[in-house]
VEXBA-644610 format. One line per 5 residues: number of its first residue (from 1); their letters; for each residue x, y, z of N, C-alpha, C, O. Coordinates in Angstrom, 3 decimals. Layout:
<sites>
NUM) A) X/Y/Z/X/Y/Z/X/Y/Z/X/Y/Z | ...
</sites>
This chain:
<sites>
1) MEAET) -23.078/51.422/-14.396/-22.545/50.167/-13.836/-23.323/49.752/-12.598/-23.660/48.581/-12.425 | -23.608/50.740/-11.726/-24.371/50.432/-10.533/-25.779/49.993/-10.886/-26.348/49.113/-10.239 | -26.337/50.611/-11.916/-27.689/50.236/-12.345/-27.711/48.798/-12.845/-28.647/48.051/-12.563 | -26.663/48.409/-13.597/-26.598/47.034/-14.095/-26.459/46.046/-12.925/-27.072/44.979/-12.928 | -25.644/46.416/-11.926/-25.456/45.553/-10.765/-26.766/45.374/-10.013/-27.115/44.264/-9.612
6) LALAQ) -27.497/46.491/-9.821/-28.770/46.432/-9.123/-29.776/45.574/-9.867/-30.511/44.795/-9.259 | -29.807/45.720/-11.186/-30.735/44.924/-11.990/-30.381/43.445/-11.912/-31.264/42.591/-11.830 | -29.082/43.147/-11.940/-28.651/41.758/-11.862/-28.998/41.158/-10.504/-29.418/40.004/-10.429 | -28.826/41.934/-9.421/-29.140/41.432/-8.082/-30.627/41.182/-7.919/-31.032/40.238/-7.240 | -31.453/42.038/-8.549/-32.898/41.867/-8.427/-33.388/40.622/-9.152/-34.421/40.056/-8.795
11) EIDFS) -32.643/40.195/-10.172/-33.049/39.005/-10.916/-32.711/37.702/-10.183/-33.238/36.645/-10.529 | -31.842/37.770/-9.181/-31.408/36.566/-8.462/-32.440/36.204/-7.400/-32.918/37.068/-6.665 | -32.773/34.935/-7.328/-33.713/34.433/-6.321/-32.946/34.092/-5.052/-32.173/33.134/-5.024 | -33.167/34.888/-3.991/-32.471/34.674/-2.727/-33.333/33.923/-1.714/-32.999/33.885/-0.530 | -34.433/33.328/-2.162/-35.226/32.502/-1.256/-34.441/31.239/-0.884/-33.460/30.897/-1.544
16) MWGLF) -34.872/30.559/0.164/-34.157/29.360/0.601/-34.145/28.304/-0.498/-33.130/27.646/-0.726 | -35.286/28.146/-1.180/-35.326/27.160/-2.253/-34.421/27.577/-3.413/-33.762/26.739/-4.029 | -34.396/28.882/-3.705/-33.536/29.361/-4.780/-32.069/29.156/-4.462/-31.288/28.762/-5.328 | -31.691/29.426/-3.210/-30.300/29.213/-2.799/-29.947/27.732/-2.854/-28.852/27.360/-3.275 | -30.887/26.889/-2.422/-30.633/25.443/-2.475/-30.488/24.958/-3.914/-29.616/24.144/-4.215
21) ARATL) -31.342/25.458/-4.796/-31.323/24.993/-6.187/-30.021/25.367/-6.891/-29.552/24.623/-7.752 | -29.424/26.525/-6.531/-28.196/26.956/-7.188/-26.944/26.331/-6.573/-25.866/26.396/-7.163 | -27.080/25.728/-5.391/-25.905/25.187/-4.704/-25.320/24.008/-5.472/-26.002/23.375/-6.278 | -24.054/23.725/-5.212/-23.409/22.564/-5.826/-23.967/21.281/-5.231/-24.656/21.315/-4.212 | -23.673/20.151/-5.863/-24.207/18.867/-5.414/-23.765/18.553/-3.984/-24.552/18.058/-3.178
26) TVKIV) -22.503/18.844/-3.680/-22.002/18.557/-2.326/-22.753/19.361/-1.283/-23.149/18.815/-0.253 | -22.957/20.638/-1.526/-23.668/21.483/-0.571/-25.131/21.059/-0.474/-25.719/21.105/0.607 | -25.723/20.646/-1.599/-27.103/20.162/-1.562/-27.220/18.926/-0.677/-28.171/18.795/0.093 | -26.245/18.015/-0.789/-26.265/16.812/0.053/-26.146/17.191/1.517/-26.844/16.632/2.363 | -25.260/18.144/1.825/-25.094/18.604/3.212/-26.398/19.199/3.729/-26.824/18.895/4.843
31) MAMLV) -27.034/20.051/2.919/-28.293/20.664/3.345/-29.374/19.617/3.558/-30.122/19.688/4.533 | -29.465/18.645/2.657/-30.479/17.594/2.799/-30.244/16.781/4.066/-31.193/16.424/4.764 | -28.990/16.489/4.361/-28.667/15.756/5.583/-29.082/16.540/6.823/-29.614/15.965/7.772 | -28.845/17.832/6.818/-29.183/18.658/7.973/-30.694/18.785/8.149/-31.194/18.764/9.273 | -31.416/18.917/7.048/-32.876/18.980/7.142/-33.428/17.658/7.675/-34.328/17.648/8.514
36) FASFW) -32.883/16.547/7.182/-33.308/15.230/7.678/-32.998/15.085/9.162/-33.825/14.589/9.928 | -31.802/15.519/9.567/-31.421/15.437/10.982/-32.345/16.283/11.845/-32.688/15.892/12.961 | -32.748/17.439/11.335/-33.648/18.307/12.091/-35.012/17.641/12.284/-35.550/17.645/13.392 | -35.572/17.074/11.221/-36.863/16.387/11.331/-36.759/15.167/12.252/-37.666/14.900/13.040 | -35.661/14.437/12.149/-35.447/13.268/13.009/-35.382/13.682/14.473/-35.961/13.028/15.341
41) SWSII) -34.673/14.771/14.737/-34.562/15.257/16.113/-35.926/15.651/16.659/-36.275/15.293/17.784 | -36.695/16.385/15.868/-38.001/16.827/16.354/-38.950/15.658/16.564/-39.772/15.690/17.480 | -38.851/14.626/15.732/-39.706/13.448/15.945/-39.362/12.770/17.262/-40.256/12.321/17.980 | -38.073/12.691/17.586/-37.648/12.108/18.863/-38.093/12.988/20.017/-38.572/12.484/21.033 | -37.939/14.305/19.871/-38.317/15.229/20.938/-39.800/15.099/21.261/-40.174/14.988/22.428
46) IQKVL) -40.638/15.112/20.242/-42.092/15.018/20.466/-42.447/13.674/21.099/-43.255/13.614/22.025 | -41.837/12.591/20.594/-42.132/11.264/21.134/-41.713/11.155/22.594/-42.422/10.554/23.400 | -40.567/11.731/22.938/-40.074/11.657/24.316/-40.908/12.518/25.256/-41.192/12.105/26.380 | -41.299/13.695/24.819/-42.131/14.557/25.667/-43.437/13.840/26.006/-43.867/13.848/27.160 | -44.062/13.227/25.017/-45.311/12.498/25.261/-45.067/11.271/26.144/-45.859/10.985/27.042
51) QYRRR) -43.966/10.542/25.890/-43.657/9.363/26.689/-43.431/9.721/28.151/-43.953/9.056/29.046 | -42.652/10.772/28.391/-42.361/11.162/29.773/-43.619/11.654/30.479/-43.790/11.424/31.676 | -44.491/12.324/29.749/-45.746/12.771/30.362/-46.583/11.569/30.776/-47.166/11.564/31.860 | -46.648/10.541/29.918/-47.398/9.331/30.283/-46.770/8.637/31.489/-47.476/8.162/32.379 | -45.437/8.582/31.512/-44.752/7.910/32.619/-45.018/8.630/33.941/-45.257/7.977/34.957
56) RGEAG) -44.983/9.952/33.944/-45.252/10.686/35.180/-46.687/10.486/35.642/-46.942/10.324/36.835 | -47.627/10.496/34.695/-49.019/10.261/35.050/-49.240/8.867/35.610/-49.952/8.688/36.599 | -48.622/7.880/34.967/-48.771/6.489/35.426/-48.152/6.309/36.807/-48.718/5.615/37.651 | -46.995/6.927/37.046/-46.341/6.808/38.348/-47.189/7.450/39.438/-47.287/6.918/40.544 | -47.806/8.600/39.131/-48.672/9.246/40.112/-49.880/8.407/40.455/-50.249/8.288/41.623
61) DFDRA) -50.505/7.817/39.431/-51.678/6.958/39.671/-51.302/5.740/40.506/-52.037/5.359/41.417 | -50.159/5.127/40.200/-49.770/3.935/40.941/-49.395/4.280/42.385/-49.713/3.528/43.307 | -48.728/5.404/42.577/-48.371/5.804/43.945/-49.616/5.975/44.812/-49.634/5.573/45.975 | -50.655/6.575/44.233/-51.893/6.741/45.005/-52.511/5.393/45.345/-53.030/5.203/46.445 | -52.456/4.455/44.400/-53.007/3.121/44.675/-52.152/2.374/45.694/-52.680/1.668/46.554
66) FWSGE) -50.822/2.530/45.597/-49.922/1.795/46.479/-50.048/2.259/47.922/-50.027/1.449/48.849 | -50.180/3.576/48.108/-50.246/4.124/49.462/-51.673/4.314/49.943/-51.905/5.001/50.938 | -52.627/3.720/49.255/-54.028/3.860/49.663/-54.370/3.007/50.877/-55.454/3.158/51.440 | -53.493/2.134/51.286/-53.752/1.265/52.428/-54.250/-0.113/52.036/-54.466/-0.966/52.896 | -54.433/-0.335/50.739/-54.880/-1.653/50.287/-53.759/-2.672/50.478/-52.595/-2.338/50.255
71) PLDGL) -54.072/-3.908/50.885/-53.034/-4.937/51.052/-52.246/-5.144/49.755/-52.800/-5.086/48.657 | -50.947/-5.386/49.907/-50.082/-5.533/48.729/-50.502/-6.719/47.877/-50.461/-6.653/46.649 | -50.907/-7.806/48.530/-51.350/-8.973/47.762/-52.587/-8.647/46.931/-52.720/-9.117/45.801 | -53.491/-7.842/47.488/-54.678/-7.469/46.735/-54.340/-6.584/45.551/-54.913/-6.736/44.472 | -53.398/-5.647/45.752/-52.970/-4.786/44.643/-52.275/-5.604/43.559/-52.462/-5.361/42.367
76) YDQIG) -51.477/-6.566/43.984/-50.779/-7.422/43.018/-51.767/-8.255/42.209/-51.590/-8.436/41.005 | -52.806/-8.760/42.869/-53.819/-9.544/42.162/-54.592/-8.676/41.171/-54.995/-9.156/40.112 | -54.801/-7.408/41.507/-55.488/-6.508/40.573/-54.641/-6.261/39.325/-55.158/-6.237/38.207 | -53.344/-6.080/39.527/-52.458/-5.822/38.393/-52.368/-7.036/37.481/-52.362/-6.903/36.258 | -52.300/-8.205/38.072/-52.261/-9.430/37.279/-50.867/-9.769/36.791/-49.873/-9.175/37.209
81) ATPEG) -50.824/-10.739/35.899/-49.539/-11.251/35.411/-48.927/-10.368/34.332/-47.752/-10.528/34.000 | -49.701/-9.442/33.782/-49.190/-8.589/32.693/-49.371/-7.118/33.064/-50.276/-6.463/32.547 | -48.530/-6.589/33.946/-48.633/-5.171/34.307/-48.348/-4.276/33.102/-47.584/-4.642/32.210 | -48.971/-3.106/33.089/-48.847/-2.212/31.935/-47.754/-1.165/32.123/-46.811/-1.101/31.334 | -47.877/-0.355/33.152/-46.937/0.736/33.350/-45.650/0.290/34.013/-45.604/-0.785/34.610
86) PSEKI) -44.600/1.099/33.920/-43.308/0.765/34.542/-43.399/0.582/36.056/-42.799/-0.343/36.604 | -44.144/1.455/36.736/-44.275/1.321/38.189/-44.927/-0.006/38.544/-44.515/-0.674/39.493 | -45.940/-0.384/37.783/-46.595/-1.663/38.030/-45.639/-2.824/37.770/-45.656/-3.821/38.492 | -44.808/-2.694/36.742/-43.856/-3.762/36.429/-42.812/-3.916/37.540/-42.437/-5.033/37.898 | -42.349/-2.786/38.080/-41.377/-2.856/39.170/-42.011/-3.502/40.397/-41.410/-4.368/41.033
91) FAAGM) -43.222/-3.076/40.723/-43.940/-3.652/41.861/-44.203/-5.143/41.633/-43.995/-5.960/42.529 | -44.662/-5.490/40.425/-44.955/-6.889/40.130/-43.705/-7.748/40.183/-43.767/-8.896/40.621 | -42.559/-7.211/39.740/-41.307/-7.965/39.797/-40.946/-8.291/41.242/-40.546/-9.413/41.551 | -41.092/-7.294/42.134/-40.796/-7.544/43.545/-41.763/-8.505/44.179/-41.348/-9.395/44.922 | -43.052/-8.351/43.907/-44.056/-9.238/44.495/-43.936/-10.657/43.970/-44.126/-11.617/44.717
96) TEWRR) -43.623/-10.794/42.693/-43.461/-12.139/42.124/-42.328/-12.881/42.814/-42.470/-14.049/43.175 | -41.210/-12.202/42.992/-40.081/-12.834/43.672/-40.400/-13.070/45.151/-39.947/-14.054/45.736 | -41.170/-12.180/45.743/-41.586/-12.361/47.137/-42.389/-13.647/47.301/-42.161/-14.420/48.232 | -43.323/-13.862/46.393/-44.147/-15.072/46.489/-43.340/-16.328/46.160/-43.545/-17.383/46.760 | -42.436/-16.204/45.213/-41.607/-17.376/44.876/-40.639/-17.737/45.995/-40.162/-18.869/46.064
101) SHRDD) -40.352/-16.796/46.856/-39.393/-17.043/47.933/-40.014/-17.795/49.105/-39.305/-18.149/50.047 | -41.323/-18.047/49.068/-41.980/-18.793/50.130/-42.011/-20.284/49.790/-42.367/-20.674/48.678 | -41.642/-21.078/50.736/-41.740/-22.521/50.572/-43.184/-22.968/50.785/-44.051/-22.186/51.174 | -43.408/-24.250/50.516/-44.754/-24.793/50.695/-45.209/-24.730/52.145/-46.402/-24.608/52.423 | -44.256/-24.813/53.070/-44.614/-24.766/54.482/-44.719/-23.347/55.024/-44.937/-23.158/56.221
106) GALIP) -44.562/-22.329/54.141/-44.678/-20.944/54.570/-43.369/-20.290/54.920/-43.316/-19.067/55.046 | -42.300/-21.062/55.083/-40.998/-20.485/55.407/-40.399/-19.822/54.174/-40.757/-20.147/53.042 | -39.479/-18.885/54.412/-38.835/-18.150/53.324/-37.508/-18.785/52.939/-36.747/-19.242/53.792 | -37.248/-18.805/51.632/-35.968/-19.299/51.142/-34.904/-18.257/51.465/-35.140/-17.070/51.242 | -33.753/-18.649/51.976/-32.705/-17.677/52.326/-32.310/-16.815/51.121/-32.316/-17.281/49.982
111) GATAR) -31.970/-15.563/51.390/-31.552/-14.641/50.329/-32.704/-13.994/49.592/-32.517/-13.478/48.490 | -33.900/-14.009/50.177/-35.073/-13.459/49.496/-34.924/-11.960/49.246/-35.286/-11.470/48.176 | -34.401/-11.240/50.215/-34.265/-9.786/50.069/-33.379/-9.419/48.879/-33.716/-8.524/48.104 | -32.256/-10.103/48.737/-31.341/-9.808/47.628/-31.996/-10.110/46.289/-31.827/-9.358/45.329 | -32.741/-11.203/46.221/-33.392/-11.561/44.951/-34.495/-10.573/44.596/-34.677/-10.233/43.427
116) IDRSM) -35.225/-10.114/45.601/-36.278/-9.114/45.344/-35.661/-7.822/44.818/-36.165/-7.228/43.865 | -34.566/-7.391/45.446/-33.893/-6.176/44.988/-33.400/-6.319/43.552/-33.551/-5.401/42.746 | -32.814/-7.464/43.232/-32.313/-7.673/41.865/-33.454/-7.687/40.855/-33.317/-7.149/39.757 | -34.572/-8.295/41.218/-35.712/-8.346/40.300/-36.215/-6.941/39.975/-36.500/-6.622/38.821 | -36.318/-6.109/41.011/-36.773/-4.735/40.760/-35.720/-3.931/40.013/-36.063/-3.085/39.187
121) DVAIA) -34.448/-4.179/40.288/-33.380/-3.470/39.566/-33.414/-3.798/38.078/-33.182/-2.926/37.241 | -33.702/-5.054/37.750/-33.804/-5.449/36.340/-34.959/-4.717/35.664/-34.822/-4.236/34.539 | -36.100/-4.633/36.353/-37.256/-3.925/35.790/-36.943/-2.442/35.590/-37.344/-1.852/34.587 | -36.226/-1.841/36.544/-35.855/-0.420/36.408/-34.880/-0.237/35.252/-34.980/0.735/34.503 | -33.937/-1.167/35.101/-32.963/-1.063/34.005/-33.651/-1.135/32.647/-33.263/-0.422/31.721
126) KEAES) -34.661/-1.980/32.517/-35.398/-2.073/31.251/-36.123/-0.764/30.956/-36.152/-0.304/29.814 | -36.705/-0.174/31.987/-37.400/1.091/31.782/-36.411/2.208/31.473/-36.717/3.099/30.680 | -35.224/2.175/32.092/-34.207/3.183/31.797/-33.801/3.117/30.325/-33.607/4.149/29.683 | -33.676/1.919/29.803/-33.330/1.758/28.385/-34.405/2.359/27.495/-34.105/2.988/26.480 | -35.674/2.160/27.888/-36.770/2.715/27.098/-36.808/4.231/27.179/-37.040/4.904/26.175
131) LQKGL) -36.577/4.779/28.385/-36.626/6.231/28.558/-35.495/6.932/27.815/-35.690/8.021/27.276 | -34.334/6.327/27.781/-33.156/6.976/27.199/-32.964/6.654/25.716/-32.051/7.177/25.077 | -33.813/5.803/25.181/-33.713/5.472/23.761/-33.985/6.721/22.914/-34.994/7.399/23.109 | -33.110/7.010/22.005/-33.255/8.177/21.130/-32.476/9.388/21.604/-32.150/10.257/20.795 | -32.169/9.474/22.890/-31.412/10.622/23.393/-30.004/10.702/22.796/-29.533/11.806/22.523
136) PVLAT) -29.313/9.570/22.582/-28.004/9.686/21.920/-28.073/10.311/20.529/-27.122/10.952/20.084 | -29.204/10.122/19.843/-29.352/10.749/18.523/-29.359/12.264/18.664/-28.728/12.968/17.877 | -30.080/12.768/19.678/-30.105/14.217/19.910/-28.704/14.738/20.248/-28.294/15.798/19.774 | -27.983/13.980/21.070/-26.627/14.398/21.419/-25.731/14.434/20.186/-24.924/15.348/20.021 | -25.880/13.428/19.318/-25.056/13.367/18.105/-25.385/14.516/17.157/-24.484/15.160/16.620
141) VGSTA) -26.673/14.771/16.954/-27.075/15.877/16.074/-26.600/17.205/16.647/-26.097/18.058/15.915 | -26.759/17.378/17.950/-26.355/18.634/18.569/-24.868/18.909/18.473/-24.449/20.061/18.367 | -24.071/17.853/18.511/-22.617/18.045/18.492/-22.025/18.073/17.090/-20.977/18.682/16.878 | -22.675/17.425/16.131/-22.087/17.311/14.796/-22.726/18.231/13.750/-22.066/18.607/12.781 | -23.980/18.593/13.930/-24.669/19.387/12.898/-23.967/20.709/12.592/-23.856/21.061/11.417
146) PFVGL) -23.483/21.466/13.598/-22.787/22.716/13.244/-21.547/22.486/12.387/-21.244/23.285/11.501 | -20.828/21.390/12.652/-19.617/21.115/11.868/-19.967/20.652/10.452/-19.268/20.979/9.493 | -21.053/19.888/10.332/-21.504/19.493/8.994/-21.916/20.726/8.209/-21.579/20.863/7.033 | -22.656/21.634/8.869/-23.022/22.878/8.196/-21.823/23.721/7.838/-21.781/24.335/6.772 | -20.841/23.751/8.733/-19.622/24.513/8.445/-18.877/23.929/7.253/-18.322/24.670/6.441
151) FGTVW) -18.863/22.610/7.145/-18.244/21.979/5.981/-18.941/22.426/4.697/-18.288/22.746/3.703 | -20.281/22.443/4.731/-21.016/22.903/3.552/-20.708/24.352/3.224/-20.613/24.727/2.055 | -20.550/25.176/4.276/-20.223/26.594/4.048/-18.844/26.749/3.428/-18.669/27.500/2.468 | -17.865/26.038/3.977/-16.502/26.125/3.440/-16.474/25.670/1.990/-15.843/26.301/1.142 | -17.162/24.573/1.714/-17.192/24.060/0.340/-17.879/25.056/-0.594/-17.420/25.283/-1.713
156) GIMNA) -18.983/25.652/-0.127/-19.700/26.606/-0.961/-18.896/27.858/-1.228/-18.883/28.359/-2.352 | -18.215/28.378/-0.198/-17.390/29.579/-0.387/-16.223/29.280/-1.326/-15.858/30.115/-2.153 | -15.641/28.092/-1.196/-14.550/27.716/-2.092/-15.024/27.752/-3.549/-14.326/28.275/-4.418 | -16.203/27.199/-3.809/-16.725/27.216/-5.180/-17.097/28.628/-5.610/-16.994/28.973/-6.787 | -17.533/29.447/-4.648/-17.855/30.838/-4.997/-16.610/31.580/-5.456/-16.655/32.328/-6.433
161) FIEIA) -15.496/31.378/-4.754/-14.254/32.048/-5.155/-13.731/31.488/-6.479/-13.155/32.221/-7.284 | -13.930/30.204/-6.697/-13.535/29.627/-7.988/-14.320/30.281/-9.119/-13.772/30.587/-10.177 | -15.626/30.491/-8.875/-16.460/31.126/-9.899/-16.022/32.562/-10.134/-16.010/33.033/-11.271 | -15.659/33.261/-9.055/-15.182/34.645/-9.197/-13.912/34.678/-10.042/-13.755/35.535/-10.912 | -13.002/33.730/-9.775/-11.749/33.692/-10.533/-12.005/33.386/-12.003/-11.350/33.941/-12.885
166) EQQNT) -12.961/32.499/-12.260/-13.247/32.139/-13.648/-13.869/33.298/-14.408/-13.551/33.523/-15.575 | -14.766/34.043/-13.739/-15.440/35.147/-14.421/-14.627/36.437/-14.396/-14.939/37.388/-15.113 | -13.556/36.469/-13.547/-12.742/37.681/-13.421/-13.618/38.885/-13.075/-13.487/39.970/-13.640 | -14.521/38.639/-12.116/-15.474/39.687/-11.755/-15.723/39.616/-10.250/-16.202/38.601/-9.744 | -15.401/40.690/-9.542/-15.611/40.745/-8.095/-16.847/41.565/-7.744/-16.994/42.020/-6.610
171) NLAVV) -17.720/41.749/-8.705/-18.945/42.488/-8.469/-19.768/41.794/-7.384/-19.832/40.565/-7.341 | -20.401/42.586/-6.502/-21.180/42.019/-5.397/-22.317/41.136/-5.901/-22.678/40.152/-5.254 | -22.866/41.478/-7.026/-23.955/40.667/-7.580/-23.471/39.286/-7.986/-24.259/38.343/-8.058 | -22.176/39.166/-8.252/-21.599/37.866/-8.604/-21.180/37.110/-7.342/-21.332/35.892/-7.260 | -20.651/37.844/-6.360/-20.128/37.221/-5.148/-21.246/36.803/-4.198/-21.190/35.723/-3.610
176) APGIA) -22.270/37.661/-4.045/-23.287/37.462/-3.013/-24.037/36.132/-3.115/-24.211/35.471/-2.091 | -24.490/35.704/-4.303/-25.249/34.448/-4.350/-24.456/33.253/-3.828/-24.993/32.438/-3.078 | -23.190/33.138/-4.214/-22.393/32.012/-3.751/-22.173/32.042/-2.244/-22.230/31.004/-1.584 | -21.920/33.235/-1.698/-21.737/33.374/-0.254/-23.036/33.026/0.478/-23.011/32.333/1.495 | -24.158/33.505/-0.036/-25.452/33.238/0.599/-25.766/31.744/0.603/-26.248/31.208/1.601
181) EALLA) -25.491/31.077/-0.515/-25.718/29.632/-0.580/-24.870/28.901/0.455/-25.328/27.966/1.112 | -23.619/29.350/0.584/-22.717/28.690/1.531/-23.175/28.911/2.970/-23.162/27.979/3.773 | -23.579/30.132/3.300/-23.995/30.437/4.665/-25.307/29.742/5.032/-25.571/29.497/6.209 | -26.120/29.427/4.039/-27.360/28.699/4.320/-27.070/27.350/4.974/-27.830/26.894/5.829 | -25.972/26.712/4.573/-25.613/25.424/5.166/-25.318/25.575/6.658/-25.742/24.746/7.463
186) TGLGL) -24.601/26.622/7.020/-24.332/26.870/8.441/-25.622/27.163/9.195/-25.813/26.693/10.316 | -26.502/27.938/8.577/-27.783/28.236/9.216/-28.596/26.976/9.476/-29.191/26.822/10.542 | -28.620/26.072/8.495/-29.357/24.817/8.680/-28.705/23.955/9.759/-29.390/23.268/10.518 | -27.363/23.999/9.818/-26.669/23.242/10.863/-27.049/23.726/12.245/-27.305/22.920/13.140 | -27.087/25.045/12.428/-27.489/25.593/13.725/-28.958/25.334/14.003/-29.342/25.091/15.147
191) LAAIP) -29.784/25.385/12.962/-31.211/25.117/13.131/-31.447/23.691/13.617/-32.380/23.442/14.381 | -30.616/22.761/13.182/-30.753/21.377/13.636/-30.125/21.172/15.010/-30.640/20.405/15.823 | -29.007/21.861/15.272/-28.234/21.585/16.485/-28.835/22.215/17.732/-28.876/21.574/18.783 | -29.301/23.448/17.641/-29.740/24.170/18.840/-30.908/23.466/19.539/-30.821/23.219/20.742 | -32.010/23.129/18.827/-33.080/22.410/19.532/-32.628/21.050/20.055/-33.072/20.616/21.118
196) AVVFY) -31.745/20.372/19.313/-31.283/19.054/19.752/-30.526/19.160/21.068/-30.732/18.342/21.965 | -29.654/20.154/21.195/-28.885/20.317/22.439/-29.792/20.713/23.593/-29.690/20.155/24.686 | -30.683/21.678/23.353/-31.569/22.153/24.421/-32.450/21.025/24.946/-32.558/20.817/26.155 | -33.072/20.306/24.032/-33.989/19.251/24.466/-33.248/18.019/24.964/-33.784/17.276/25.786 | -32.029/17.785/24.487/-31.254/16.679/25.050/-30.997/16.908/26.534/-31.156/15.998/27.347
201) NKLSA) -30.601/18.119/26.878/-30.349/18.430/28.286/-31.625/18.335/29.118/-31.613/17.790/30.222 | -32.724/18.866/28.584/-33.986/18.830/29.324/-34.490/17.397/29.480/-34.868/16.983/30.576 | -34.494/16.647/28.386/-35.028/15.288/28.432/-34.146/14.371/29.275/-34.651/13.468/29.942 | -32.838/14.595/29.250/-31.950/13.800/30.103/-32.260/14.049/31.572/-32.290/13.115/32.373 | -32.491/15.320/31.925/-32.840/15.635/33.312/-34.193/15.035/33.686/-34.358/14.514/34.789
206) DSDRI) -35.162/15.107/32.768/-36.472/14.511/33.036/-36.358/12.999/33.215/-36.982/12.423/34.107 | -35.561/12.363/32.367/-35.363/10.915/32.471/-34.743/10.541/33.813/-35.157/9.572/34.451 | -33.757/11.310/34.231/-33.111/11.031/35.520/-34.097/11.179/36.678/-34.068/10.394/37.627 | -34.972/12.191/36.599/-35.951/12.381/37.670/-36.957/11.229/37.715/-37.322/10.756/38.791 | -37.399/10.785/36.539/-38.355/9.670/36.502/-37.717/8.399/37.041/-38.329/7.682/37.833
211) LGGYE) -36.491/8.117/36.616/-35.791/6.929/37.106/-35.507/7.041/38.603/-35.561/6.049/39.329 | -35.204/8.259/39.057/-35.000/8.458/40.484/-36.251/8.134/41.276/-36.176/7.587/42.376 | -37.408/8.476/40.711/-38.672/8.125/41.363/-38.878/6.625/41.436/-39.327/6.100/42.455 | -38.546/5.928/40.342/-38.665/4.464/40.348/-37.739/3.840/41.387/-38.128/2.926/42.114 | -36.519/4.340/41.446/-35.554/3.779/42.403/-35.980/4.063/43.844/-35.810/3.219/44.724
216) AFADE) -36.537/5.260/44.080/-37.018/5.575/45.427/-38.173/4.662/45.816/-38.244/4.189/46.950 | -39.075/4.417/44.873/-40.186/3.504/45.167/-39.672/2.093/45.444/-40.134/1.430/46.372 | -38.711/1.637/44.632/-38.170/0.299/44.841/-37.528/0.178/46.224/-37.669/-0.853/46.881 | -36.827/1.217/46.670/-36.218/1.188/48.003/-37.285/1.145/49.098/-37.160/0.402/50.071 | -38.338/1.953/48.926/-39.404/1.955/49.928/-40.121/0.606/49.962/-40.436/0.090/51.035
221) FATIL) -40.374/0.043/48.793/-41.054/-1.251/48.725/-40.188/-2.344/49.337/-40.685/-3.209/50.059 | -38.882/-2.300/49.044/-37.975/-3.286/49.624/-37.932/-3.160/51.142/-37.822/-4.162/51.849 | -38.018/-1.929/51.641/-38.028/-1.731/53.090/-39.278/-2.323/53.732/-39.209/-2.929/54.801 | -40.422/-2.144/53.072/-41.669/-2.726/53.577/-41.576/-4.244/53.619/-41.957/-4.860/54.615 | -41.075/-4.852/52.549/-40.953/-6.311/52.519/-39.920/-6.781/53.565/-40.086/-7.839/54.172
226) SRQLD) -38.872/-5.997/53.764/-37.866/-6.374/54.745/-38.464/-6.398/56.152/-38.122/-7.254/56.967 | -39.359/-5.447/56.425/-40.004/-5.438/57.744/-40.843/-6.699/57.923/-40.864/-7.299/58.997 | -41.531/-7.090/56.858/-42.333/-8.314/56.951/-41.457/-9.542/57.140/-41.822/-10.474/57.855 | -40.287/-9.535/56.487/-39.356/-10.660/56.660/-38.869/-10.727/58.116/-38.788/-11.805/58.706 | -38.551/-9.573/58.674/-38.049/-9.548/60.039/-39.099/-9.939/61.062/-38.789/-10.486/62.120
231) S) -40.375/-9.640/60.715/-41.428/-9.970/61.667/-41.880/-11.424/61.541/-42.765/-11.861/62.277
</sites>
């Protein structure tokens, strides 16, 4: 009897593809969803890592140009009407409103400081939307993937016990394949969820630091313009 059980177990394909192929349609759909969610998460993670690296590099380059001692009007003229990086856009938004706040006779229109601050805040808000785009997907995958996998496991185990009852056989060679197929769904759920949660936390912190840098620059720039207004 043991020899027959061993022979039967050796004939079963316990590879991931074999387990997937033997699973029921519902469990197959769950597994496919989890694999898709995992690939989607990694595509967002890679895109965000590259985006944040570019943003940090661009901010560093602009900071060096801004604090190089060059006149602000000259820097603004170099950037032109179509700034590329976020730091340039924030600076250009403030400078554009600064120039618009001057009358033909050189006097300033009242409320210039508030308008300059709002212009830069709008530019920062647009960049915040770009930086945080895709992060909710990581949060959703991280929070729901384990439960989706657990659903697939419960469904698979239920069908495994149904098969055991139908065959009237509790032999391990009969029980093990169904259990393994069911547990694969949980494994895929964790495989999708763990990187999504880890990178969501990291990327959220990176996004906050980048936005904090933009806000600090906007405050410093507003202070410089305020000094010019007072003088």
